[in-house]
ZAKOLFI-832139 format. One record per residue: residue number from 1; residue in three letters; chain; x negated, y negated, z of N, C-alpha, C in turn. Coordinates in steps of 0.05 Angstrom, whole numbers. Each point is the difference from the previous one (the first is absolute). Example, Ala and Ser with C-alpha at 12.3 -4.5 7.8 and 13.67 -1.06 7.14 Angstrom:
<nodes>
(1,ALA,A,(-264,114,156),(18,-24,0),(-18,-24,0))
(2,SER,A,(7,-21,-14),(-16,-24,1),(15,-22,14))
</nodes>
This chain:
<nodes>
(1,UNK,A,(828,-181,-343),(-8,26,-12),(-10,23,14))
(2,UNK,A,(15,19,5),(-2,26,18),(-13,20,-15))
(3,UNK,A,(-22,14,10),(-6,21,-16),(9,22,12))
(4,UNK,A,(18,10,-17),(16,26,13),(-13,21,6))
(5,UNK,A,(-23,5,-21),(-18,22,7),(-13,1,27))
(6,UNK,A,(-5,-27,9),(-21,1,27),(26,3,17))
(7,UNK,A,(21,-11,0),(23,-7,23),(1,35,0))
(8,UNK,A,(9,15,-16),(10,27,2),(-25,17,13))
(9,UNK,A,(-25,-9,-6),(-25,15,12),(1,-10,32))
(10,UNK,A,(4,-27,11),(-2,-7,24),(24,17,13))
(11,UNK,A,(24,6,-12),(19,11,8),(-4,30,11))
(12,UNK,A,(-8,16,-21),(-16,25,5),(-19,1,24))
(13,UNK,A,(-21,-17,-6),(-25,7,15),(7,-10,28))
(14,UNK,A,(9,-21,3),(9,-6,30),(25,5,15))
(15,UNK,A,(18,15,-16),(23,14,6),(19,-28,13))
(16,UNK,A,(5,-20,-19),(14,-21,12),(21,-4,-14))
(17,UNK,A,(16,-19,-3),(29,-12,-15),(-21,-18,-26))
(18,UNK,A,(24,1,-14),(-5,-19,-29),(-7,-32,17))
(19,UNK,A,(17,-5,21),(-4,-28,7),(-24,-4,13))
(20,UNK,A,(-9,21,18),(-22,-6,13),(-25,4,-23))
(21,UNK,A,(2,18,-20),(-21,-4,-15),(1,-23,-20))
(22,UNK,A,(18,-17,-5),(-4,-25,-13),(-13,-17,15))
(23,UNK,A,(5,-3,29),(-9,-11,18),(-31,0,2))
(24,UNK,A,(-6,35,0),(-31,-2,4),(-18,-4,-30))
(25,UNK,A,(18,1,-23),(-10,-10,-25),(-8,-26,2))
(26,UNK,A,(22,-21,6),(0,-29,2),(-18,-4,20))
(27,UNK,A,(-9,10,24),(-17,-6,14),(-32,7,-13))
(28,UNK,A,(-1,18,-10),(-20,15,-25),(-10,-28,-13))
(29,UNK,A,(19,-10,-18),(-3,-15,-18),(-14,-24,13))
(30,UNK,A,(11,-12,27),(-5,-23,11),(-30,5,4))
(31,UNK,A,(-12,21,16),(-22,1,7),(-20,-1,-25))
(32,UNK,A,(9,16,-20),(-23,-3,-30),(3,-25,-14))
(33,UNK,A,(14,-18,12),(1,-31,-13),(-13,-15,24))
(34,UNK,A,(-9,10,25),(-11,-12,16),(17,-24,16))
(35,UNK,A,(28,8,-2),(17,-19,11),(4,5,33))
(36,UNK,A,(8,-19,18),(2,5,27),(21,21,8))
(37,UNK,A,(-3,10,17),(18,23,6),(5,1,37))
(38,UNK,A,(25,10,4),(2,-5,32),(-22,21,12))
(39,UNK,A,(-18,15,-13),(-12,17,16),(-34,-12,1))
(40,UNK,A,(-5,-19,-13),(-23,-16,-5),(-11,-5,33))
(41,UNK,A,(-27,5,1),(-12,-11,26),(0,-21,1))
(42,UNK,A,(4,-13,21),(-8,-25,10),(-29,-16,-9))
(43,UNK,A,(-5,-26,9),(-24,-11,-8),(-18,12,25))
(44,UNK,A,(7,0,23),(-11,4,28),(-6,35,-3))
(45,UNK,A,(18,15,-9),(-5,29,-7),(-20,7,-22))
(46,UNK,A,(-2,-19,-21),(-17,1,-17),(-29,-2,12))
(47,UNK,A,(-4,-19,18),(-23,-11,4),(-10,29,20))
(48,UNK,A,(15,6,17),(-4,26,18),(-4,29,-20))
(49,UNK,A,(10,5,-21),(-7,13,-11),(-32,5,-16))
(50,UNK,A,(-9,-34,-10),(-21,-6,-10),(-25,12,23))
(51,UNK,A,(5,-13,22),(-18,0,22),(-4,30,6))
(52,UNK,A,(26,11,-2),(-7,34,9),(-17,19,-19))
(53,UNK,A,(4,-14,-30),(-16,16,-16),(-25,-5,-1))
(54,UNK,A,(-12,-23,11),(-30,-6,-1),(-14,16,21))
(55,UNK,A,(16,12,20),(-15,19,16),(4,28,-6))
(56,UNK,A,(-24,16,4),(-1,21,-6),(-13,13,22))
(57,UNK,A,(17,22,8),(-16,19,23),(-11,26,-13))
(58,UNK,A,(-22,5,8),(-18,21,-9),(0,19,21))
(59,UNK,A,(-3,20,-3),(-4,26,13),(-34,-3,17))
(60,UNK,A,(8,2,28),(-35,-3,12),(-12,29,3))
(61,UNK,A,(-27,4,-6),(-7,24,0),(-9,-3,29))
(62,UNK,A,(5,26,14),(-12,4,28),(-29,0,1))
(63,UNK,A,(-16,13,-15),(-25,-2,-1),(-12,-4,-21))
(64,UNK,A,(-26,-15,-5),(-17,-11,-24),(-6,31,-16))
(65,UNK,A,(-1,-6,-27),(-6,21,-13),(-33,-5,-9))
(66,UNK,A,(-10,21,8),(-31,-4,-11),(-5,24,-18))
(67,UNK,A,(-15,-14,-23),(-11,15,-17),(-23,16,0))
(68,UNK,A,(-3,27,3),(-20,16,-1),(-21,-12,-21))
(69,UNK,A,(-26,-5,13),(-22,-14,-16),(-14,18,-19))
(70,UNK,A,(-2,-10,-19),(-18,11,-20),(-25,-5,0))
(71,UNK,A,(-17,18,10),(-23,-1,2),(-15,-2,-21))
(72,UNK,A,(4,16,-26),(-16,-6,-17),(4,-25,-14))
(73,UNK,A,(25,-9,-7),(1,-33,-10),(-20,-20,25))
(74,UNK,A,(4,2,20),(-15,-15,18),(-29,-1,-1))
(75,UNK,A,(-10,22,-1),(-32,9,-8),(-5,-9,-27))
(76,UNK,A,(15,-5,-20),(-9,-10,-32),(4,-28,6))
(77,UNK,A,(14,-16,15),(4,-26,7),(-23,-10,9))
(78,UNK,A,(-5,14,19),(-25,-8,26),(-23,-2,-22))
(79,UNK,A,(-7,24,-23),(-23,6,-12),(2,-24,-19))
(80,UNK,A,(22,-6,-12),(-6,-20,-20),(-4,-29,10))
(81,UNK,A,(7,-5,27),(-3,-28,16),(-34,-7,3))
(82,UNK,A,(-3,27,7),(-29,3,8),(-16,-4,-26))
(83,UNK,A,(5,17,-16),(-16,-7,-32),(1,-28,-8))
(84,UNK,A,(22,-12,-2),(1,-29,-9),(-8,-17,17))
(85,UNK,A,(-7,1,30),(-7,-18,17),(-36,0,0))
(86,UNK,A,(-7,36,-4),(-30,-5,4),(-15,17,-23))
(87,UNK,A,(15,14,-12),(-23,17,-23),(9,-12,-27))
(88,UNK,A,(17,-20,-7),(5,-1,-28),(-15,-27,-14))
(89,UNK,A,(-13,12,-23),(-24,-14,-15),(11,-22,-18))
(90,UNK,A,(25,6,-11),(8,-14,-23),(3,-34,7))
(91,UNK,A,(22,-8,23),(9,-20,6),(-11,1,26))
(92,UNK,A,(9,-28,14),(-1,-6,26),(24,-3,16))
(93,UNK,A,(11,26,4),(22,2,18),(0,-10,25))
(94,UNK,A,(25,-26,6),(-4,-11,23),(24,7,12))
(95,UNK,A,(0,-7,30),(25,8,20),(15,23,-9))
(96,UNK,A,(-10,16,1),(10,31,0),(15,13,19))
(97,UNK,A,(26,-7,-3),(21,6,23),(14,24,-4))
(98,UNK,A,(8,18,13),(14,24,4),(33,-11,11))
(99,UNK,A,(18,-11,-22),(25,-6,14),(20,20,5))
(100,UNK,A,(-6,23,-13),(21,25,8),(-23,24,-5))
(101,UNK,A,(-1,13,24),(-25,21,-1),(4,24,-11))
(102,UNK,A,(28,8,-9),(14,12,-19),(-1,-7,-30))
(103,UNK,A,(-4,-26,-10),(8,-4,-16),(-12,-24,-21))
(104,UNK,A,(-6,-22,19),(-12,-29,-20),(-24,-6,15))
(105,UNK,A,(-17,-11,-19),(-31,-18,7),(12,-28,-5))
(106,UNK,A,(-11,-18,9),(5,-26,-14),(-32,-12,6))
(107,UNK,A,(-10,-15,-27),(-27,-3,4),(1,-27,-22))
(108,UNK,A,(-24,-13,-7),(-5,-24,-16),(-21,4,-16))
(109,UNK,A,(-6,-15,-21),(-21,-1,-16),(1,-29,-15))
(110,UNK,A,(-27,-10,16),(3,-28,0),(20,-17,4))
(111,UNK,A,(19,-16,-15),(23,-10,13),(23,12,-10))
(112,UNK,A,(1,28,-7),(26,15,-2),(4,15,18))
(113,UNK,A,(26,6,4),(6,24,18),(19,17,-16))
(114,UNK,A,(-12,29,12),(14,22,-11),(8,22,22))
(115,UNK,A,(23,15,-8),(7,17,12),(-4,28,-8))
(116,UNK,A,(-9,28,15),(-4,17,-12),(20,20,12))
(117,UNK,A,(10,20,-16),(31,10,14),(-5,36,-11))
(118,UNK,A,(-4,14,22),(-1,30,-8),(23,3,4))
(119,UNK,A,(10,27,-26),(26,6,0),(-7,33,-7))
(120,UNK,A,(16,16,19),(-3,30,-5),(31,4,-15))
(121,UNK,A,(-5,15,-22),(20,11,-16),(11,26,17))
(122,UNK,A,(20,1,-5),(22,24,9),(-13,28,-15))
(123,UNK,A,(5,20,9),(-4,28,-17),(23,-6,-22))
(124,UNK,A,(-1,10,-22),(16,6,-24),(21,19,11))
(125,UNK,A,(26,-2,-4),(23,18,3),(-6,25,-12))
(126,UNK,A,(8,21,8),(-4,27,-15),(25,14,-12))
</nodes>
């Protein structure tokens, strides 16, 4: 059963004869039904493709990207860490560690551990 509309479309778009269009349609049908075709990869070729697909090349940067330090955030984090370590009166904060000088403080209260994260909001778009 040949779809004449599909065959005529193949003839027009690929600029081929009716016999060639019928061959292409039969090949497409085999591929859609997962049948073996003469152009399938061998097992060795499939393994080679599989190993190549696992490897990804990334463009290497010539120089590392250094962020401009946010002095205000660093100062706020340092002050909060100092407050937790020395001046806080409500709880006994232990092991106060600045894990990221721009962002995070790690501390413990009793047997529980906490992370305090400072997030600077962006200015609203106008």
